[in-house]
N, C-alpha and C positions, 0 to 999 in steps of 0.2 A: 458565542454559536461559531467564532471561527477556528476556535479550537478543535472542535470535530471536524470542519471540514477539512483541517489540514491532516488530522491523524486519519481521515479517512483515505486522501490523496497519498499520502508519504508513509504512512503508519500499516496500513491494514491490507494484506492479501486477501482477505478474502473477498475485496471486491475486484478481482479480476475474474470470480466467475460472477460478474453482474447480479449481487446480493443472491445468490443463489441458482442458476443454470443446473441444468442438469450435465451428467456426465456426458453426453453424447455431443452436449454443446460447446464444453469445453474442449471435446476433441475436436469437431471443426473448426474453432479456432483455430487451435493448435497446428490441423493440418494446412489453415488458410497463411501461415507462417513461416513457408519451411524455405524460401528462399533471403534469408534473414541475412548472412553477411553481404552477398552478392548483389542485397537492394542497398545495403547501406554503403557499400562500394560506389553505385552507379550513381546515390543522391549529391545533390552539390551544397546541399546545407546539413552539414554534418555538426553535430551538437556537439558542447566541449562534456567530455566525461567523468560522473562523482566517482572515481577508480582509484583505488591506492593499493600502492603493493604493500604487504605487510611482511617484515625479515623475523627469526631469532638466530640465535647462533648454532642452532642445532637443526635447521629444519630446510627445505627447500622454503620460497617465499611461495606465499598466498596471495590473494588479491579480495578485496573487498570492493564491492558494488553500490551504490545508493541507487533504488529503483523508483521511479514514479508509477504507480500501480495502472494508471489510466490515463489519456489525455496527450501521450508522445507515441508517434508513430514509430516502435522501436527498430524494426525491421530496416525504414530506409533515415532512420535522424541518429543511431547512435553511429557512434566510430567503429571501424573495423578492429582495433583494439581489442574491445569489452568480447567480440564473439572468439578473436582468436585465444584469448586468454581462457576462456571457456572450454575451447576445443584442444588445448594442451594440459589441463589440467586433470587429475585425478578422480576428483571429487565433487560435486555441483551441491553448493547448501543454500535453501530459501526457507522461509519462513514456515509454511506448513506446506503438506501432501495435499493437493486441490483433490487429486480424486478419493479422498480418506472421507470426505464431507456426507455423511447421512443426511438426506434430502428430508429424510421424514422426521428427525429429530431436529434440524435446522428449521422446520416451518413450524413445530413446536413454539419454538425459542423467538418465534417471531409475533405470535398471537397472545392478543391482550385476553385476559381474562375478569383483572381486577375493576375494570371500569369500561364504560364506553368512550372511544377518543373523539369521539365529533361531541360530549360534554364538556371536554376540557378544553375546545377550542371556542373562538369567538364563530359569529358566523359570516366574518369577512375573510376567516381564515380557513374555514371548512370550506367555502366557496375555491379556494385559491387551490386546495389542497386536490380536490375531487377535478379540478380544473387540469392540474399538473399532471394527476395520473392518466385521466382521461378517460373515457367509457367503458374500456375493457376490464377496469375495476369497479364492481358495484360498490355503492356507497354501505351498505350493510356489512362488505366487507371488509372495508377501508376503517371501520369503527372498530374493527377488533385486531387491528395490527399495531405492532409496538413501535412507540416514536422514534427510536432509535434507527429502526428498520427503513421506514419510511424518510427519513432523513439522510440514510446511505441511498436508498431508491432516487429520491430526486435531485442528488447530489450528483449521481454519475448520470443521470440526465443530460446535466448542466456542463458534463466535459466533453470533450470531441470525440466522437465514436471511434476511437481506433482497437488495436488489436492489445490484449493486453501482454505489457511488456514481462512481466512474469512469466507468461504462457510463452513467449517468444523467445525468452532466451533457457526455459525448461527442455523448449523444443530442442534449441541447438544442442544444450547436455544429452540429451537421450539417443538423438540424430549419430553422436559419437561415441554413445557406451558408458558415459561415466556414471559411478556410484553417485546415487543420487542420497542425499539427506536433510532432516528437515530439525527446526529447532522446536516446534511447540505443535502444537494440535487445532485441529480448529475448533475445538471446544474452547480451550482456552483465549483464542483470538475472538472468538464471538461474546464470552465473558467480559471481558475488556472494555469490550462495545455496550454491552448492556448496563453495566457499573458504571462507564463513563459517560454516558449519553445522557440527556435530560430531557424532557418534554420544554421546556424552554428554548433548546437547540430547535427543534421542529416550529416553535410556534415564530420564533425570527425568521426562519428560514420562509415561513408563507406571508411573514408579513410585507417582505419584501424579496422574492425570488431574485429581481434584477442584479440587488447590491451580495449576495449570495453567487450570483454567476461573476459577477465582477471580482469578487476575492479568488475563485478557482483560477479565472484566466488571470490572475496576479501572480500566482502561483506557479503555474505552468511557464509562465513568462518568468520567471524567475530560475527555474529547473532550466529551461533551455540556455538562459543564459552562462549557466556557470558556477555563478556566484555564490559561495556557499556561506559567507557572510550574510548574503543578504535572507538567504533562507534562514538562517540561523534565528536572524532577530526577527521573520517571522512566526516561527516558530515558537519563539522561546519568550512572548510578548507576555505578558501575565495577564492581560487584558482578555488573552484570549479563552482564559481557564476562569474567567470569572462564575459563570454558573454552576459549575462545579470544579474547586480548586483543588480536588485530589486525581481529576482528568489526566494531570499529567504522569502523575505518580504510576496511576492505573495503565495507562496507554505506553506509557512508554519508558519510565525508569525502571518500575517491576521488570518489564520484559525484558530491556537489556540484561539485567542482574541474572534473570534466570537464565538467557542465554550465554552469557559470557561462560560458562565453564566449558558447552556444549562447543563453542566458536576456538576456545582453546585447545580443546583436542583436535578438532581439525586444523588449525595452526601446527602443532606440535608434530604432526602426521608430515606437514608441508603439501605444497600445490594444491590445494584447496581455492574453489571459487566459490565465495558468498556474496549472496545477492538478496538484500534487503531492503524495506522503504527508508529513503532518504533521510528521512527525520528520525531514525535512529542512532544516527551517526554525531550527530550536533548537541554541542553545549558540555558542560564539564561530566554530566551522567551520560555523553552518549558512548558509542561505543569506541571510537576511535582513541577519547581521552583515556576511558578502561585500560584499552590495550596499552597503552603507552606506559600508564600506571604497571603495568605487568611486566615494562621492559622490553614490549615490543618496538622495531623501528618501522614506523610508517611514512610512506611519500606517495604525493598524487602524482598518478600519470599523465601525461598530455598524449594526445595522438601524434 
């Protein structure tokens, strides 16, 4: 179960839309985050940044930044250097184009057609689900929602309700007229979630919601600490992937390999700022090691 939670928070940019809000909602959130760098300068508690400078022999330096999609107030907690590097970059690169999501198509991907979810849960689990989702979602509707979507939605409720870090960074790039580029489509990200999620993930969450909340709080604490080794240990713990051993390949390794040629194109042009979930950087199959193997020089920056 933990693999799915950490995947959601560190790997999946789709969560920035609160599991599928409409475009007006994401625009409203973006407008609320306009005072990004100014707010971070005035905040007394600035986090260590997961920010790396990456250089080659032929191009200007570019920058890699590891995000956590929700739970951290980016405009107040990220150091000024993050916003400065966006403002001086030529290109801003993120996982996907948040405004490209087809809401009708997304809703179809969240719907169950093969079975009733209620029949797959114990009475205790079903009661937990209806309580957590609240009266605004009728039980008849809950029966037809995919487990992966409910796991994402419930996990999002357990994270502090902050502005999306991705949208805060994107707004900074838009305000400073950067060229925008994306590493994958929203459909690719959804398909990865669907393939890696299991009914058991949802069942485990419903059996003990407080345990899930503690796991998410631990992950947020480690992100705030700036300790990459601890984050790596959490993400690469094989016990996390036991419900679906292929999940690591689907959520992390395969996507990293698919992104790598696109990232290299930006690095070879130089002066790009690339912001993706921190989980994509860790381990021997993470982007940092893959890029080192290609001959790029990488060093972590401090504010």
